[in-house]
N, C-alpha and C positions, 0 to 999 in steps of 0.2 A: 504494500500500500504506500503510495507516494506521500511524502511529508508535505503538508501545507501549513505554513506559519504566516498568518496575516501580520504585517508590520504593526497595524493598529492595536493588536492584542499585546504587543511588546513582550512576547515570550523570549527568554534568553536562549539562544542557540549558539553552539560553539562553532569554531572555524571548520572542524571536521564535518559537522552537520551541514554547514553552508556548502562545502565542497561536494558533499553527497547530493544536495539539491541541484547544484549546477551539473554534476556528472550525469544524473538521471535524465537530464534534458537532452543529452547527446543521443537523440532518437535514431539517427542513421548509423551510429557506431563508428564514425570515422575518427574519433578522438579529438574532435574540434567542436566548439560551440559556435554555430552560425548566429546571425542576428536574430532570426526567428526563434532559435533554441534559447538564446539569452533572454529574449522577450518573455518566453514561457516561464523561464526560471524566475525572473523578476515579478511576473504575475503571481506565481506561487508564493513569493516572499511578501506579497501584498503591496507592491509598488502601484501608486496611483497613475503613474505615467511611464509604463515600462519602455516605450519607444525612446523616450528621452534618456532614461536610465541606461539603456543599451548603448546609445551613442556616447554617453559619458564613460561608461565602463570600458568601451573599446579605446577611447582616448587615453585612459589610465593604464589599461592592462595589455592591449594589443601591441606588444613590443616589436613584432616583425612587420606590422602594418598590412597584414593580409586580409583584414576585415573579419577575422574570427578569433576565438580564444582557443589556443591549443592547451594540452595538458601542462606544458612547460610554463604557460602564462597563467595557469589557474590560481597559483599563489597570489599573484598581483590582483587578480579579479576578486579573490576572497578578501584581501586587504582593503580594496576599494569598497566592497560591500559592507564590511565591518565599520569602516570610517563613516559610511552613510547611515549607520544605525541598524543594519540588518544583521543582528547577532550581538554577541557579547565577547569581550576579550577573555 
């Protein structure tokens, strides 16, 4: 069963749980999170504007500039999400 944690409820989730939420959105199994997959992840996390959040997360975490988040970039994505209030340190 997928984990759904609305941001408005403010349940504390750790970084490993955030990683799991992002990884479960890799629906095609290519090891990368596309914009659509990132959008679904931010929707699950309760983002009110997931499209904007995707653009910001790509700006912060897409270090190779290919328009997606690879497993190597996942740590930066999680850091960004935590900084934005999606989880707890």
